[in-house]
C-alpha positions in Angstrom: 0.0 -0.1 0.1 2.9 2.4 0.7 5.7 2.9 -1.5 9.4 2.5 -0.6 10.6 5.0 2.1 6.9 6.0 3.1 5.8 5.8 6.7 2.4 4.8 7.9 0.4 7.5 9.7 -0.3 6.7 13.4 -3.9 8.2 13.3 -6.1 8.4 10.4 -9.8 9.8 10.3 -11.7 8.5 7.3 -14.2 11.4 6.5 -17.1 9.2 5.0 -19.7 12.0 4.9 -20.0 12.3 1.1 -20.0 8.3 0.7 -23.3 7.1 -0.3 -22.2 3.3 -1.0 -19.5 1.0 0.3 -18.6 -2.5 -0.7 -15.9 -4.7 -0.3 -13.3 -2.6 -1.8 -14.1 0.3 0.7 -14.1 -2.3 3.6 -10.8 -3.6 2.6 -9.1 -0.5 2.6 -10.4 0.5 6.0 -9.1 -3.0 7.5 -5.7 -2.4 5.7 -5.4 1.0 7.2 -6.4 -0.4 10.5 -3.8 -3.2 10.4 -1.1 -0.9 9.5 -1.8 1.7 12.1 -2.3 -0.8 14.6 1.3 -2.0 13.9 2.7 1.5 14.9 0.4 1.7 18.1 -2.2 4.2 16.2 -5.6 4.1 15.2 -8.1 4.6 12.3 -11.5 6.5 13.0 -14.5 6.9 10.7 -16.5 10.3 10.7 -19.7 11.1 9.1 -20.9 7.8 7.7 -24.4 7.8 6.2 -26.8 5.2 7.7 -26.3 2.9 4.7 -22.7 2.9 5.2 -22.9 2.4 9.1 -25.1 -0.6 8.2 -22.4 -2.1 6.0 -19.7 -1.6 8.7 -22.1 -3.1 11.3 -22.8 -6.2 9.1 -19.1 -6.7 8.2 -18.0 -6.2 11.9 -15.6 -3.3 11.0 -17.4 -1.2 13.7 -16.1 -3.7 16.3 -12.6 -2.4 15.6 -13.0 0.9 14.0 -14.9 3.6 16.0 -17.2 5.9 14.1 -18.1 9.5 15.0 -20.6 11.9 13.7 -17.9 14.4 12.7 -14.3 14.9 11.9 -14.1 17.2 14.9 -15.4 14.6 17.4 -13.1 11.8 15.9 -10.3 13.9 16.5 -10.8 14.7 20.1 -12.2 11.2 21.2 
């Protein structure tokens, strides 16, 4: 996912406020980001996901290891 010499950010907030549909590709990106940040004692948080996207995250279990927040600001201060 990263090129040579690139480092993994320790903290990522994924702003999904404009996402209306998520399939396995999006889920895989979130899981990969989670695994990479976990390796550097960091985290991934989701902000602003619609009800439909939240449902996909719940059904797949992603919400059990990536927390969701109503806004980017709330995700950053949590």
